TIBA-49951 format. One record per residue: residue in one letter; x, y, z of N, C-alpha, C in turn. Coordinates in steps of 0.001 Angstrom, whole numbers, padded with zeros to 6 digits, always signed. Atoms other than C-alpha are relative to their C-alpha. Layout:
<atoms>
AXYZXYZXYZ ...
</atoms>
This chain:
<atoms>
M-000724-000121-001278-031307+022508-037136-000663-000894+001045 T+000535+000903-001020-031732+019810-034490-000031+000697+001351 W+000262-000729-001234-032884+020754-031012+001203+000088+000919 W-001138-000019-000926-029605+019933-029259+001133+000907-000488 R-001004-000922+000515-027590+022334-031467-000502+001429+000129 R+000399-001395-000137-027586+026083-030974-000533+000523-001329 P+000502-000579+001250-029603+028067-033506+001062+000886-000635 P-001071-000725+000697-027521+029861-036158+000298+001386+000561 E-000222-001362-000491-028015+033342-034717-000368+000150+001470 G+000443-000065-001381-028932+032438-031154+001052-000472+000983 P-000936+000440-001033-027252+031621-027855-000013-001513+000174 A-000044+001424-000331-026318+028203-026509-001309-000440+000648 R+001169+000574-000653-029133+025933-025416+000265-000119+001504 I-000092+000143-001455-029815+025859-021669-000663-001308+000403 V+000491+001308-000432-030185+022343-020234-000048-000017+001527 A+000184+000003-001454-031568+022018-016700+000492-001312+000590 H-000702+001144-000582-029333+019642-014714-000836-000664+001082 R+000919+000706-000904-031588+017067-013028-001230+000855+000283 G+001038-000995-000190-034250+019715-013536+000603+001266+000580 A-000494-001221-000651-034000+023060-011751+000498-000371+001392 S-000433+000631-001250-031991+021281-009082+000640+000971+000978 G-000486-000992-000949-030572+024472-007602-001085+000505+000928 Y+001128-000549-000743-034035+025303-006308-000846-001044+000714 V+000903+001028-000536-035922+022079-005660+000681-001370-000102 P-000663+001309+000016-035122+018375-005127+000209-000542-001416 E-000414+000459+001323-033282+016957-008133-000773-001218-000473 N+000564+001193+000644-034734+014450-010589-001414-000330+000479 T+001416+000175-000339-038317+014976-009431-000834+000709-001054 L+000871-000690+000946-041288+016006-011525-000107+001485+000325 L+000002-001414-000372-041304+019254-009549+001221+000709-000573 A-001225-000608+000539-037701+019927-010621-000118+000229-001502 F+000148-000157+001440-038590+019381-014266-001037+001074-000332 Q+001005-001039+000196-041711+021523-014037+000592+001383+000260 R-000614-001285-000306-039710+024325-012409+000965+000419-001105 A-000903-000313+001107-037089+024104-015163-000778+000538-001199 Y+000860-000453+001098-039843+024475-017755-000481+001428+000248 E+000488-001331-000351-041242+027503-015942+001101+001050-000067 L-001134-000932-000015-037769+029072-015749+000660+000162-001360 G-000471-000255+001343-037198+028872-019480+001098-000888-000520 A-001005+000927+000522-034899+025878-019932-000394-000464-001401 D+000241+000540+001342-034504+024579-023482-000175-001513+000016 A+000100+001453-000144-034256+020955-022290+000254-000341+001456 I-000309+000488-001346-034073+018931-019104+000924-001203-000118 E-000890+001164-000078-031464+016353-018093-000401-000826+001203 C+000304+000892-001114-032163+013305-015941+000920-001218-000053 D-000840+001190-000130-030352+010168-014754-000890-001210+000229 V+000826+001191-000174-031645+006606-014864+000791-001207+000490 H-000435+001316-000462-031037+003355-012989-001172-000956-000172 L+001063+000999+000084-032986+000108-013187-000496-000404+001378 S+000592+000566-001210-035382-001011-010474+000175-001514-000002 A-000115+001457-000098-035454-004613-009286-000873-000710-001025 D+000869+000611+000999-038292-005298-011718+000231+000566-001398 G-000453-000323+001344-036422-003828-014671-000557+001254-000632 Q+000519-001248+000549-037964-000379-015041+001001+001128+000232 P-000889-001146-000197-035824+002735-015621-000638+001018+000946 V+000465-000931-001022-036190+004993-012589+000933+001204+000005 V-000775-001233+000095-035040+008617-012484+000595+000354+001357 I-000758-000304-001208-032388+009042-009807+001473-000006-000383 H-001414-000114+000376-028712+010017-009945+000865-001093+000611 D-000900+000919-000703-027038+007821-007331-000456-001446-000184 R+000355+001417+000061-026890+004033-007450-000669-000455+001298 T+000642+000300-001281-028046+004076-003817-001046+001063+000317 L+001123-000858-000339-031105+005658-002252+000306+000994+001111 D-000253-000664-001274-029435+007130+000817-000003+001530-000056 R-000188-001449+000019-028642+010712-000278-001297+000750-000262 T+001129-000807+000461-031899+011786-001916-001375-000583+000300 T+001309+000558-000353-034644+009585-000493+000002-000461+001459 S+000123+000552-001349-035908+008143+002766+000426-001459+000052 G-000409+001395+000053-034678+004720+001633+001484-000187+000234 R-001404+000362-000190-031384+002910+002087+000342-001134-000957 G-000462+001090+000834-029329+000646-000130-000151+000282-001481 P+000017-000184+001451-029192+000109-003894-001400+000223-000566 V+001247-000179+000740-031907+001361-006203-000450-001335-000584 S+000296+001258+000694-031694-001999-007971-000574-001080+000906 A+000525+001004-000927-032817-003856-004817-001509+000100+000197 L+001429-000213-000244-036367-002445-004845-000776+000061-001307 T+000898-000111+001148-039273-002730-007253-000508+001436-000114 V+000574-001327+000164-040977+000346-008661-001057+000265+001064 A+001030-000182-001026-043883-000197-006271+000626+000350+001347 E-000693-000302-001262-041456-000177-003344+000672+001360-000051 L-000660-001296+000144-039551+002836-004681-001004+001143+000113 R+001027-001050-000059-042799+004804-004985-000386+000341+001438 M+000356-000245-001394-043252+004523-001224+000994+000911+000706 L-001044-000802-000621-040073+006499-000533-000248+001490-000190 D+000061-001460+000113-039898+010235+000117+001266+000477-000703 A-001139-000479+000778-037660+011928-002473+000157+001514+000074 G-000073-001454-000090-038079+015523-001312+000416+000553+001341 A-000214-000547-001341-037751+015903+002443+001466+000300+000291 W-001434-000264-000232-033927+015808+002284+000378+001441-000335 R-000267-001392+000340-034078+019318+000758-000781+000978+000870 G+000774-000876-000861-036518+020658+003303-001408-000518+000195 P+001338+000532-000296-039885+019928+004933-001046+000430-001011 E+000978-000455+000988-041710+021941+002268-000066-000912-001223 F-000030+000914+001139-040733+019239-000246-000361-001432+000376 A+000347+001349-000438-041814+016246+001809-001152-000553-000828 G+001055+000661+000747-043915+013750-000097+000267-000141-001486 L-000346+000200+001405-042244+014047-003503+000472-001438-000202 R-000321+001396+000278-041716+010669-005158+001005-000114-001136 L-000873+000307+001126-039152+009109-007457-000858-000288-001231 P+000756+000323+001212-040518+009192-011010+000681-001097-000808 T-000576+000892+001007-040040+006488-013577+000353+000834-001228 L-000322-000694+001243-038531+007459-016909-001256+000201-000841 A+001235-000131+000770-041905+006803-018542-000826+001188+000478 E+000760-001131-000529-043549+009335-016228+000626+001328-000403 V-000684-001233+000401-040919+011961-016999-000235+000291-001479 L+000177-000214+001433-041232+011451-020753-001455+000336-000332 D+001406-000369+000201-045022+011538-020587-000224+001470+000355 W+000119-001406-000385-044736+014867-018752+000668+000911-001036 A-000793-000856+000888-042112+016231-021172-000606+000144-001387 R+000564-000055+001346-044082+015457-024331-000785+001292-000195 G+000652-001265+000274-045179+018752-025844+000570+001162+000789 R-000616-001063-000785-043018+020697-023389+001473+000186-000355 L-001445-000146+000132-039285+020015-023536+000654-001287-000483 P-000829+001177+000263-036698+017663-025008+000661-000477+001299 V-000580+000613-001198-035008+015317-022532+001359-000614-000325 V-001321+000631+000057-031353+014387-022088+000027-001075+001080 I+000079+001139-000913-031169+010928-020489+001390-000579+000199 E-001312+000590-000272-027972+009812-018780-000150-001432+000505 L-000063+001394-000437-027461+006054-018564+001095-000117+001057 K-000967+000092-001086-025775+005483-015201+000621-001395+000050 S-000730+001261-000076-023140+002803-014846-000143-000605+001395 D+000182+000708-001270-023912+000241-012133+000082-001505-000245 P-000102+001434+000327-022534-003187-013109-000241-000874+001220 P+000523+000544+001262-023915-005777-013337-001448+000400-000275 H+001425-000312+000102-027353-004215-012851-000325+000851-001220 D+000266-000884+001136-026931-001865-015824-000048-000736-001343 R-000041+000725+001280-026745-004627-018450-001284+000148-000796 A+001289-000100+000681-030435-004394-019246-000481+001441-000139 L+000459-001394-000008-030633-000608-018826-000170+000588-001399 P+000173-000628+001319-029996+000483-022452-001246-000492-000738 G+001176+000531+000674-032657-001853-023855-001290+000453+000652 A+001204-000440-000703-035148-000875-021161-000307+001459-000292 V+000192-001415+000334-034607+002819-021883-000558+000145-001413 W+000505-000076+001369-035119+002272-025608-001472-000423-000064 A+001397+000427-000020-038369+000409-024885-000906+001134+000478 V+000805-001116-000511-039659+003383-022874-000071+001128-001027 L+000008-001043+001025-038626+005831-025592-001017-000313-001096 R+000966+000386+001034-040664+003870-028132-001436+000070+000527 E+001356+000017-000575-043647+003437-025817-000569+001404+000164 T+000448-001374-000228-043805+007170-025122+000084+000859-001257 A-000158-000721+001271-043086+008172-028751+000880+001238+000161 M-000924-001113-000237-040201+010369-027556+001383-000264-000598 E-001303+000381+000565-037440+008800-029658+000768+001181-000572 D-000662-001117+000671-036720+012000-031579+000165+001219+000883 R-000091-001148-000913-036995+014300-028564+000903-000279+001187 C-000911+000355-001081-034395+012604-026399+001407-000198-000528 L-001411+000251+000249-030615+012552-026370+000487-000922+001111 V-000452+000991-000974-029150+009475-024646+001505+000144+000168 I-001408-000271-000261-025787+010116-022976+000531-000915+001096 S-000622+000798-001059-023309+008293-020758+001490+000275+000027 F-001458+000052-000099-019752+008271-019464+000532-001329-000528 A-000406+001367+000331-019685+004577-020402-000273-000305-001466 P+000226+000337+001414-019152+003894-024130-000711-001332-000185 D+000642+001314+000146-020232+000281-023588-001512+000095+000137 L+001449-000149-000139-023684+001411-022445-000608+000632-001251 L+000502-000611+001232-024072+003582-025529+000023-001006-001145 R-000030+001064+001017-022997+000675-027740-001151-000979+000221 A+001099+000916-000310-025516-001533-025945-001348+000614-000371 F+001233-000683+000412-028207+001068-026582-000213-000172-001504 R+000104+000216+001442-027479+000865-030309-000288-001482-000314 A+000191+001430+000254-027284-002949-030171-001427-000432+000324 A+001383+000319-000364-030732-003002-028546-001002+000600-000980 G+000874-000611+000991-032112-001103-031523-000216+001475+000191 G+000198-001411-000309-031887+002355-029995+000397+000919-001139 E-000222-000886+001137-032209+004960-032729+000110+001465+000394 S-000111-001388-000435-032241+008142-030646+001450+000459-000076 P-001367-000505+000011-029188+010407-030899+000684-000267+001332 I-000774+000287-001207-026408+009691-028419+001119+001025+000161 G-001107-000889-000299-023688+011730-026713+000901-000621+001054 L-000988+000559-000924-020507+010853-024824+000462+001059+000990 L-000495-000852-001082-019730+012471-021470+001469-000287+000253 G-001398+000262-000295-016129+012933-020432+000616+000991+000960 M-000831-000848-000847-013717+014282-017859+001459-000042-000437 R-001359+000061+000532-010626+013460-019929+000142+001003-001134 P-000164-001024+001031-009146+016069-022249+000001-000577-001405 D-000118+000327+001417-009283+016050-026020+001433-000495-000253 P+000921+000491+001020-008522+014084-028193-000835-001213+000413 D+000717+001215-000382-009925+011173-026180-001511+000138-000151 L+001450-000170+000011-013434+012567-025843-000525+000181-001423 I+000458-000257+001364-013773+013851-029399+000095-001270-000842 A-000174+001235+000774-012379+010667-030937-000985-001066+000449 G+000929+001005-000506-014502+008482-028674-001419+000252-000446 A+001348-000339+000437-017689+010344-029521-000171-000272-001490 R+000079+000224+001450-016940+010206-033224-000074-001491-000323 D-000010+001444+000255-016195+006478-033098-001334-000658+000343 L+001301+000545-000403-019537+005832-031375-001125+000408-000942 G+001072-000546+000816-021466+007734-034016-000873+000963+000781 A+000744-000945-000827-022503+010269-031378-000216+001310-000746 V+000235-001322+000565-023949+013651-032243+000601+001087+000877 M-000553-001000-000914-022462+015369-029198+001119-000583+000831 A-000969+000258-001047-019397+015385-027005-000362+000916+001163 L+000470-000749-001169-020153+016508-023453+001099+000053+001059 P-001113-000093-000937-017023+017608-021563-000359+000757+001279 Y+000023-000796-001230-016671+018840-018005+000488+001408-000329 V-000281-001391+000338-016483+022636-018030+001481+000342+000073 G-001412-000316-000150-012856+022659-016890+000856-000398-001187 L-000750+000444+001177-011792+021026-020175-000201+000901-001213 V+000453-000685+001219-013400+023523-022522+000806+001265-000252 D-000671-001197+000478-011326+026026-024439-000248+000129-001500 E+000234-000256+001420-011237+027433-027964+000437-001181-000860 R-000525+001127+000777-009186+024492-029202-000976-001172+000005 L+000940+001115-000088-011657+021892-027942-001253+000269-000824 V+001184-000352+000781-014596+023733-029481+000286-000166-001488 A-000352+000107+001420-012793+023916-032816+000109-001451-000437 R-000148+001415+000354-011968+020191-032760-001352-000692-000070 A+001339+000589+000046-015539+019261-031964-000717+000391-001293 K+000655-000458+001223-016826+021367-034828+000613-000657-001226 A-000663+000640+001137-014222+019923-037202-000436-001456-000144 A+000459+001394+000018-015440+016435-036235-001494-000118-000272 G+001437+000028+000253-019053+017428-036922-000828-000257+001239 L+000684+000280-001255-019985+017114-033249-000519+001279+000641 G+000433-001053-000892-022098+019342-031081+000799-000086+001292 L-000742-000014-001261-020546+020373-027778-000923+000495+001108 G+000814-000345-001148-022506+020339-024524+000852-000022+001253 V-000910-000184-001132-020790+021558-021349-000762-000117+001316 W+000612+000163-001319-021552+020623-017724+001055+000245+001078 T+001226-000653-000423-022179+021777-015017+000390+001434+000336 V-000406-001403-000061-022085+025591-015153-001058+000801+000741 N+000923-000837-000756-023675+027834-012544+000460+001450+000111 D-000545-001349-000049-021483+030928-012897-000365+000761-001278 P+000431-000726+001199-022961+033549-015268+001154+000427-000907 E-001112-000442+000841-019589+034852-016456+000612-001171-000765 T-000489+001194+000701-018413+031338-017283-000936-000363-001140 A+000972+000294+001051-021617+030784-019228+000161+000948-001179 Q-000198-000965+001077-021038+033965-021209+001263-000322-000805 R-001242+000357+000701-017473+032888-022021-000213-001200-000905 L+000271+001192+000805-018646+029485-023216-000882+000326-001199 D+000877-000391+001092-021367+031074-025303+000799+000705-001099 R-000833-000687+000993-018797+033316-027000+000896-000973-000748 L-000814+001017+000661-016674+030245-027732-000797-000787-001035 G+000845+000676+000984-019640+028778-029606-000472-001380+000391 V+000519+001308-000399-020646+025768-027507-001491-000078-000312 D+001397+000182+000377-024030+024301-028356-000954+000005+001179 A+000902+000138-001145-025459+023625-024905+000785+000133+001294 I-000599-000170-001327-024733+024499-021290-000973-000579+001025 T+000822+000632-001037-026044+022355-018443+000210+000727+001320 T-000061-000811-001207-026878+024176-015214-001075-000401+000996 D+000999+000191-001050-028690+023878-011900-000974+001168+000070 Y+000775-001237-000091-030074+027411-012396-000315+000532-001405 P+000248-000392+001391-031598+027751-015882-000387+001455-000179 D+000386-001406+000129-033074+031201-015228+001206+000925+000072 R-001185-000846-000138-029744+032685-014136+000852-000037-001262 L-000818+000079+001203-027906+031388-017171-000730+000569-001205 R+000758-000624+001073-030702+032411-019509+000193+001512+000027 A-000183-001445-000130-030432+035957-018165+001425+000413-000363 A-001389-000326+000301-026638+035861-018435+000265-000013-001498 L-000226+000071+001438-026702+034825-022080-000718+001122-000737 R+000696-001134+000598-029255+037487-022906+000773+001296+000207 A-000741-001221-000315-027069+040119-021229+001383+000020-000637 G-001361+000096+000516-023800+038861-022694+000125+000604-001390 V-000291-000552+001317-022211+040559-025673+000809-001014-000746 R-000681+001019+000781-021266+038036-028317+000786+000627-001131 
</atoms>
């Protein structure tokens, strides 16, 4: 049984969305540490390239929402990005948090948790992203403990073309059969639909195609229990402790 699939007699895996982002600033080492402390089975993060070609963990293509910086992530080097505050936007108690590189996150995660890495689309700056991510995975020896995902099939193909051997998954907001067929054609191990698309039929089609099913983003305990009863493999959430408790309390 691979780590991204639910155990035969257990509940769905709990994946912490950008870390425990319901509690602390997203995509920071603090968010990932908090997710670990709250019992997540894996963490999810997003990556863009810096101006000097290093994968940096941040969701948006611009710095404005979650840091003290302005403009595109791709306009600054890692050294310049490290000077920005990535925590104060959530409150003064978080001031001083920094943007981590993917290498720093994977070094932290080793021996703790698997990592789901979303390749963010940002043309033309994303052309080198898949190869750069694969290089970091090899350097950190985390190839088998990471799942590389994206909404963009071309980025996943580029990851494979760059030699990337880690498992991949396709994100989607379009209903089946597009997502299931697309994931299967890519050789993905998972299809990752938006929660509003998931019903018994979609779960059955994913299983028939040999795909795992990971659902995002779920913060409602009753919804999590329903998805768990349907048999999904993983549920992504901002509140890993709440969903863990909900799945333990749920009757399957």
